[in-house]
MARKEMI-188044 format. One record per residue (C-alpha): x, y negated, z negated. Coordinates in pm, whole numbers, padded with zeros to 5 digits, always signed. Layout:
MARKEMI-188044
XYZ;...
This chain:
MARKEMI-188044
-01871+02503+00393;-02094+02221+00530;-02255+02156+00192;-02233+01825+00010;-02013+01781-00295;-02228+01784-00609;-01951+01766-00867;-01636+01609-00714;-01417+01654-01020;-01497+02019-01087;-01500+02115-00718;-01155+01965-00661;-01007+02192-00927;-01213+02502-00852;-01223+02488-00471;-01077+02206-00266;-00727+02184-00414;-00645+02549-00339;-00841+02552-00013;-00649+02254+00118;-00317+02416+00022;-00423+02734+00201;-00523+02539+00513;-00196+02345+00504;+00008+02666+00496;-00199+02818+00777;-00157+02504+00989;+00220+02505+00945;+00246+02880+01010;+00057+02832+01337;+00297+02558+01447;+00599+02769+01351;+00470+03061+01560;+00395+02828+01851;+00742+02670+01833;+00932+02998+01833;+01201+02859+01603;+01460+03100+01462;+01426+03028+01090;+01712+03257+00986;+01951+03096+01234;+01856+02751+01110;+01904+02852+00748;+02254+02979+00829;+02340+02657+01013;+02206+02448+00725;+02400+02663+00476;+02723+02598+00665;+02642+02227+00694;+02577+02199+00320;+02898+02390+00252;+03097+02145+00465;+02926+01849+00298;+03010+01989-00045;+03373+02048+00051;+03389+01698+00197;+03281+01546-00133;+03556+01742-00309;+03817+01637-00053;+03717+01270-00084;+03751+01287-00461;+04092+01452-00420;+04197+01183-00172;+04088+00915-00417;+04305+01061-00692;+04611+01091-00463;+04572+00728-00355;+04540+00624-00718;+04860+00809-00812;+05042+00662-00511;+04959+00310-00632;+05091+00399-00978;+05412+00531-00826;+05457+00222-00612;+05416+00008-00923;+05694+00217-01080;+05970+00121-00833;+06192+00410-00951;+05939+00657-00804;+05913+00478-00467;+06119+00741-00277;+05888+01013-00414;+05592+00826-00267;+05735+00854+00085;+05863+01209+00041;+05565+01373-00134;+05252+01164-00177;+05211+00997+00162;+05233+01323+00368;+04981+01490+00134;+04743+01199+00170;+04772+01215+00549;+04704+01589+00540;+04388+01537+00329;+04270+01255+00560;+04316+01487+00860;+04127+01765+00681;+03844+01523+00597;+03818+01402+00957;+03801+01760+01088;+03545+01863+00824;+03340+01552+00892;+03333+01623+01264;+03233+01986+01203;+02958+01880+00960;+02822+01639+01221;+02820+01921+01481;+02634+02152+01242;+02381+01877+01158;+02311+01819+01528;+02285+02194+01588;+02037+02233+01300;+01833+01942+01439;+01825+02107+01785;+01713+02433+01627;+01414+02248+01472;+01336+02035+01777;+01069+02269+01916;+00886+02259+01580;+00937+01888+01517;+00793+01803+01859;+00465+01977+01771;+00381+01748+01478;+00127+01476+01560;-00022+01172+01390;-00343+01368+01327;-00212+01677+01148;-00293+01563+00794;-00640+01451+00904;-00710+01778+01085;-00628+01976+00771;-00860+01761+00558;-01140+01803+00814;-01090+02179+00794;-01111+02160+00415;-01412+01926+00397;-01610+01971+00722;-01851+01684+00649;-01552+01449+00657;-01432+01345+01003;-01168+01096+01115;-01143+00892+01433;-00833+00823+01640;-00897+00450+01608;-01148+00205+01461;-01377+00157+01758;-01555-00167+01838;-01883+00029+01829;-01827+00140+01469;-01712-00207+01369;-02034-00357+01510;-02245-00080+01355;-02095-00145+01011;-02152-00520+01045;-02505-00502+01188;-02648-00209+00991;-02439-00194+00672;-02365-00553+00570;-01994-00502+00631;-01815-00834+00610;-01507-00978+00449;-01512-01254+00194;-01247-01515+00280;-01190-01340+00612;-00932-01599+00722;-00728-01526+00408;-00649-01164+00497;-00516-00962+00786;-00534-00590+00862;-00205-00398+00859;-00347-00050+00920;-00684+00125+00944;-00826+00475+00930;-01190+00511+01029;-01430+00801+01021;-01761+00935+00892;-01881+01145+00601;-02205+01321+00695;-02252+01044+00953;-02199+00765+00698;-01924+00539+00840;-01616+00459+00634;-01295+00266+00683;-00967+00286+00496;-00792-00045+00537;-00449-00166+00436;-00447-00543+00444;-00228-00835+00348;-00409-01099+00145;-00318-01466+00108;-00408-01662-00205;-00309-02008-00321;-00157-02035-00664;+00091-02261-00839;+00462-02256-00913;+00632-02450-01190;+00970-02602-01102;+01224-02726-01358;+01483-03000-01348;+01755-03114-01587;+01962-03427-01642;+02234-03484-01900;+02254-03832-02049;+02533-03989-02256;+02531-04287-02492;+02746-04445-02760;+02616-04504-03109;+02761-04655-03422;+02753-04493-03760;+02904-04531-04108;+03140-04254-04213;+03185-04117-04566;+03441-04389-04644;+03194-04661-04556;+03371-04755-04231;+03166-04832-03920;+03264-04610-03630;+03136-04522-03282;+03075-04185-03123;+02951-04049-02790;+02630-03848-02788;+02479-03635-02511;+02145-03475-02443;+02013-03256-02162;+01668-03375-02063;+01419-03130-01914;+01125-03197-01686;+00889-02979-01489;+00633-03015-01211;+00367-02770-01096;+00292-02751-00725;+00074-02536-00496;+00232-02220-00359;+00098-01943-00133;+00115-01586-00256;+00078-01266-00056;-00004-00912-00163;-00121-00596+00008;-00429-00395-00079;-00557-00054+00030;-00935-00029+00015;-01193+00233+00112;-01505+00078+00267;-01793+00327+00257;-02128+00244+00417;-02456+00393+00299;-02824+00304+00317;-02869+00396-00050;-02995+00107-00266;-02970-00146+00020;-03055-00454-00191;-02824-00373-00481;-02490-00535-00554;-02260-00477-00851;-01895-00453-00948;-01691-00268-01207;-01322-00256-01286;-01080+00021-01383;-01040+00085-01756;-00764+00353-01750;-00935+00532-02037;-00767+00852-01918;-00470+00733-02124;-00681+00730-02441;-00765+01014-02679;-01124+01134-02718;-01150+00951-03050;-01025+00627-02896;-01277+00662-02612;-01562+00719-02860;-01460+00404-03050;-01449+00220-02718;-01804+00336-02643;-01928+00235-02991;-01792-00117-02946;-01948-00134-02602;-02286-00023-02733;-02292-00322-02968;-02222-00555-02678;-02494-00383-02475;-02749-00442-02751;-02658-00810-02766;-02689-00836-02387;-03025-00659-02390;-03160-00882-02668;-03039-01190-02482;-03203-01066-02159;-03535-01019-02340;-03521-01366-02491;-03436-01519-02154;-03690-01306-01964;-03407-01155-01755;-03432-00835-01550;-03140-00661-01725;-03239-00347-01912;-02975-00116-02055;-03003+00248-01952;-03068+00513-02215;-02730+00674-02139;-02525+00412-02323;-02205+00612-02269;-02244+00574-01893;-02338+00206-01927;-02026+00127-02130;-01781+00335-01926;-01907+00236-01582;-01975-00120-01698;-02158-00248-01389;-02353-00506-01585;-02362-00765-01306;-02604-00551-01102;-02868-00739-00906;-03150-00482-00886;-03237-00266-01186;-03479-00037-01000;-03234+00044-00722;-02949+00084-00972;-03148+00359-01144;-03236+00516-00808;-02868+00536-00729;-02748+00656-01066;-02958+00963-01132;-02873+01178-01438;-02641+01387-01217;-02467+01075-01083;-02422+00942-01437;-02277+01272-01556;-02040+01290-01258;-01922+00933-01304;-01858+00969-01678;-01665+01293-01618;-01456+01122-01350;-01379+00822-01571;-01285+01029-01875;-01097+01304-01697;-00719+01336-01688;-00751+01539-01367;-00666+01339-01062;-00597+00978-01156;-00862+00910-01419;-01035+00573-01420;-00799+00381-01192;-01064+00252-00951;-01259-00069-00897;-01603-00013-00745;-01767-00307-00565;-02104-00263-00395;-02234-00540-00170;-02572-00424-00045;-02498-00132+00190;-02117-00152+00182;-01922+00000-00107;-01555-00075-00171;-01324+00147-00373;-00990-00005-00469;-00783+00248-00662;-00445+00196-00825;-00317+00528-00690;-00372+00419-00329;-00193+00086-00351;+00125+00105-00151;+00049+00443+00001;+00042+00512+00373;-00303+00519+00535;-00203+00826+00734;+00084+01075+00733;+00302+01065+01044;+00555+01320+01179;+00838+01109+01038;+00717+01212+00692;+00809+01578+00761;+01083+01600+01022;+01424+01725+00910;+01719+01927+01037;+01624+02200+00789;+01321+02427+00823;+01296+02466+00447;+01293+02087+00404;+01027+02053+00675;+00811+02313+00504;+00860+02156+00162;+00787+01806+00297;+00482+01918+00492;+00318+02104+00204;+00401+01855-00072;+00321+01538+00119;-00006+01678+00252;-00108+01785-00098;-00030+01436-00233;-00211+01271+00057;-00521+01490+00021;-00538+01421-00352;-00517+01044-00295;-00787+01048-00026;-01012+01285-00222;-01008+01073-00537;-01075+00756-00341;-01395+00926-00223;-01469+01083-00563;-01662+00783-00706;-01873+00787-00386;-01931+01162-00396;-02029+01134-00762;-02352+00971-00637;-02572+01226-00451;-02768+00956-00264;-02447+00843-00094;-02402+01184+00063;-02736+01179+00244;-02725+01149+00622;-02828+00797+00731;-03152+00733+00916;-03072+00678+01280;-03356+00434+01347;-03116+00149+01268;-03073-00173+01459;-02931-00092+01804;-02578-00201+01886;-02595-00476+02150;-02412-00436+02478;-02049-00532+02456;-01761-00555+02699;-01495-00548+02426;-01317-00211+02409;-01112-00234+02090;-01212-00359+01746;-01071-00684+01613;-00915-00501+01322;-00725-00271+01558;-00604-00586+01736;-00479-00722+01403;-00301-00395+01327;-00117-00416+01659;-00042-00786+01608;+00106-00716+01265;+00334-00455+01422;+00482-00720+01652;+00806-00895+01568;+00710-01226+01405;+00896-01425+01671;+00618-01336+01919;+00328-01465+01712;+00419-01722+01446;+00512-02089+01462;+00892-02126+01503;+00918-02316+01173;+00758-02035+00972;+00935-01948+00647;+00667-01734+00479;+00451-01435+00556;+00175-01497+00809;-00193-01410+00817;-00275-01294+01169;-00632-01311+01293;-00765-01184+01625;-01040-01318+01850;-01178-01143+02156;-01136-01333+02485;-01238-01100+02766;-01217-00745+02898;-01135-00629+03248;-01010-00304+03402;-01011-00133+03059;-00784-00405+02917;-00886-00643+02638;-00745-00994+02612;-00726-01120+02255;-00610-01443+02099;-00391-01393+01792;-00382-01688+01553;-00101-01692+01298;-00143-01892+00977;+00181-01951+00789;+00390-02219+00618;+00707-02415+00666;+00898-02494+00344;+01038-02844+00293;+01250-02935-00008;+01117-03229-00208;+01235-03407-00521;+01012-03563-00783;+01154-03791-01048;+00989-03744-01385;+01032-04004-01657;+01152-03842-01981;+01220-04016-02311;+01580-03960-02427;+01752-03963-02762;+01908-04299-02672;+01565-04461-02698;+01524-04507-02323;+01326-04335-02047;+01526-04159-01774;+01422-04020-01437;+01487-03646-01430;+01503-03501-01073;+01297-03188-01014;+01340-03013-00680;+01036-02828-00548;+00913-02651-00236;+00645-02817-00028;+00453-02556+00175;+00340-02715+00501;+00057-02521+00677;+00138-02403+01028;-00077-02250+01297;+00016-02080+01624;-00195-01911+01891;-00089-01657+02152;-00286-01442+02393;-00210-01072+02430;-00338-00775+02626;-00446-00453+02453;-00487-00120+02628;-00407+00248+02601;-00051+00370+02653;-00152+00514+02989;-00290+00186+03121;-00007-00019+02970;+00259+00200+03131;+00524-00018+03295;+00419-00330+03104;+00638-00519+02860;+00498-00339+02554;+00592-00504+02226;+00406-00277+01980;+00199+00041+01984;-00012+00248+01747;-00248+00545+01782;-00217+00542+02159;-00295+00169+02184;-00042-00091+02300;-00015-00468+02287;+00174-00673+02543;+00188-01026+02684;
C-alpha cells in the first residue's frame, strides 16, 4: 500500500474510493464498540422523539385553525357567546397538550443526546485525517503548521506569498506526501477595486410655447438629472489553496487556468482542441521568427488542454511532463469523474499551487461538530457521507500533482539546513489564531470593514511565543461630490453624489501563543489545534 499513485483518476475509481469508505466504516465501528452505546435504545428514544415532534406539528396546525375560526366568530358578533362556551376552552386544551408534548419531546431529545454522549466524546479533530492516512499511507498530516516546516518550505522550496501584506491566513492544514511538504491554506485576500456611485437631482423650469390656436402659453417642465462618480473601494474574498513543494523542475514556472471542459461533449472538446492547435501553430511560428525558446510539444492535445504556454524553461517542462504525465493530465481534464477541469495550476520554481473550484468555501478539516447528533443513525450517516465528500475534495486537489510522476519522488535530504530558531509556532498559525479572535481585540476601533491580520515574531520564552498582530482595515466616511450636469433648461446644475471614502487604518497588539496546557489559567481569547492565544 506504500506505492506511489501512477494514475490518479483510474486509481480513485478502482481502489481509493471504496478503500476509503471501508476504512471509514471500520473507524466508526471501532469507536462504537469502544463507546459501548446501546444503539437499539437510542433508536427507540429517537423514534419516540420524532413521533412527539410529528404530533406537535399537527397540534400546532390544529391550534392555528381554531384561532382562525375564533377570530371569524368574534367578527360575527352573533356567535360571540359560542366563542366563550366552545372555542376558547378547546384552544386552551390544545395549548396545554402542546406544552406537555413539547416538554416531553425536549426530555426525549436530551435523553437521546445522553445516550450518544459516550460516542460523541470519542470524536477528535484528527479522525478524517487518520482515515485518509490509512487509505493513502504516503500521505501524512501534522497537528499544526510548524515553524520548522514553514522555514523549510521558504528556504528549500521557494515558498513565498505575492502581496503578502494583502492576505491573511484563516486556517491551515500541513503535512507531507512521501516527504514532500504541502500546506492547505484558507486565506482572506484584500484587493483594491472601484465602486460607481450614482446621484440624482430633479430640476424644474417654466417655458413658453404656442398652442394649436396660436396663443402663447407657459408650462412647467421637469427633468431628473443623473450623475455618477467612481471611487476606490477595498474588496475581500477567501481562497483555499494547496501548496505542494517538490524539487522537480526547480527553475520552471508556469500557470494554467481551469477550462471546465468536463461540461462539454467529446465533439465539442475535439473542436476546442482543433482551434487551439491553430493558435499553437501561430505561437510557434512567432517564436521561431523572434528566436524565442517556446517550442510546442508533439502532443498538441495536451498542449491545448493544459495550456501552460507561459512556461519559463522548455527543457524542464518536458522533464516534468513525461508521456505518462501528459496522459494522466489529459484524462483528468477531460474526465467527468471527480470534478473535471476545475483547477488552476501555478508553479513558481519549487512550489506548486492548486486552486480548485470544488475546494472554495470548504472546511480545511472535518471537526466533531460535523458529525455529532442525538441520533446514532444521523451520526453514522454524517460521518460516512461527510468523510467521503472530504476525501474526494482532498484527493482531487492532489490529483493534478499525482498526475506527474516526478512530483511523487522523495526529495533529496541534502538541502540547505534550517538555521537555529527560538520561535516555536509558525507565523501562519499565529494568523489563524488571530483571525479566530473577536475583532474588538485586534482592529482599530473605527474599523468598518474586514481586516487583514499579519503576525510578526517578537520573542520566545518558557515555551511561549510573543507575537505582534497588525490589523489593516478601513474606516468609512460619507462624502458628497457635486457633478455639473447640463439640464434641459439650458443650464448646468450641480448634482450631489454621495460616496464612501475608505480611510486606511492600522492597529498593533501583542499576544502570547502557547499550548493549552501551558496557557491553562490564562485569559485565553481563542484556541485551535491545541494552541491558544492570549494577552
